[in-house]
N, C-alpha and C positions, 0 to 999 in steps of 0.2 A: 175049559175054558180057555180063552185066547190072552196071551198076553200084550198089552198095549200099554205097556208102560212110557214106553215113547212115542207113542202114537196116540194120544188121547184127545176126544173132540173138543175142537175150539173153545166152547163154552163152558169145559169142565176146566181148561186151563185157564180161561177169562176169570173163572170164579175163585180159583187160588190164587192169583195175582193179585185180586183185589182184595182176597184174604189178608195178604200178606203186606200190602203198600202202604197204609189201607187205605182203600178206597168204596163208602158206603153204599154211595150212588151206580159204581160199575158192580159192585156185587150184587144189589137187588136186579139190575139189569140182565143177572143172568138167570133170571127165574121167571117164567110162566106166570101170568096173572094172578093165576089161580093154583098155583104151584100149592104141593104139601111137605110142611120139612117134618122129622121128627128125629129130636134129639134126646138123647136119656129118659126115654118114654112118657116125652111131654111133645104134642104138638101145635103145629103152627098153619093155618091156610090164609094163602095171599100173600103177595109181595108186600103189604102193610104190614102185616101181622108177622111174618119173617123178618122185616127190616127193622122193627122194633126189639125181636129177640138179638138181632147181631149187632146192635147199638148197644145192646147191655153185656152179651156173652161173649160175642166175637172182638168187635172194636172195643169195648170200655174195658176189657180185660187183656186185651194187647195181644191175641191169640194169632200166632204163627204157623204156618203147617210146611211140611216136605212131603213130596211123595217117598215115600219108600216103593210100591209096587200097584199097579194096576191090571185090571183084567176084566174081560169083554166076556159075560154070559148069558145069552139068551135074551140079547138086549137091554141088560143091565151092566152097566159099569161099577166096577169092585175097586174102591180106590182108598188103599190103605196110607195113611197120612199120620207123621208124626207131628205130633203137638205140641207146642210151649208158649206161655207165657205168663200172663201176672193174677194167675188164677190158684185157689186153693187146691193142691197138689196131694194132700192127704189121702191115703191109702189108694191112690192111683200109682200102676207101674211106674218104672222109670227105664225106657223112655215112654211115652205114653203114646199109642199107636191105636187111632181110633179107625175104624173102617167106614167108608163111605158110600152106599148103594145110591147111584145116580141113576134115573129113569129120564129120557130125553124125550121130548116132543118137538118139531121145527125148530132144531137149535135152540132149544132152552130147557133148564130143570124143571121137570113137570113134578118130581119126587126125590126129596133126599133124606134118606135115614141114616144115621149115624149111630154107629155101635160101638162100645167099649168091648170086642169079643174076650171072653174068658179065656177061650183055648188060645195059644199060642202057634199060630202057623209059621210055618218056614216061611222067610222073605219071599220065595217064590215057588211055591206048591207044586207038589208033584202033578201028574196027571191024574185024575180020579178024585185027587184029594180036596174037600171041601172045608 
């Protein structure tokens, strides 16, 4: 895996910035029209569906994220983000680090999978560690 923590593609940086600003229109603009988003084993397809999800679960809960680390592997960007906001944190680790798997097509997010991994990896994994 290649460390890209300091060299993420602009669309991923725009996505994070829109997340934190908050700017729902800029957030939606980072996705391809037929994008797929999977968050906590729930799926949304298309910008309209993703925007409705984000209105409640990102912007409604004032979720803010901070980059912990980022890697590129076989065309997928694996971005670990520290999450905070006004959501129920019962039973969640502190800090809450979610792994975001981005697939890009034509400088847009075509697929985003967000997972709370159960295995805690080091901030910067050793080569060969997944």
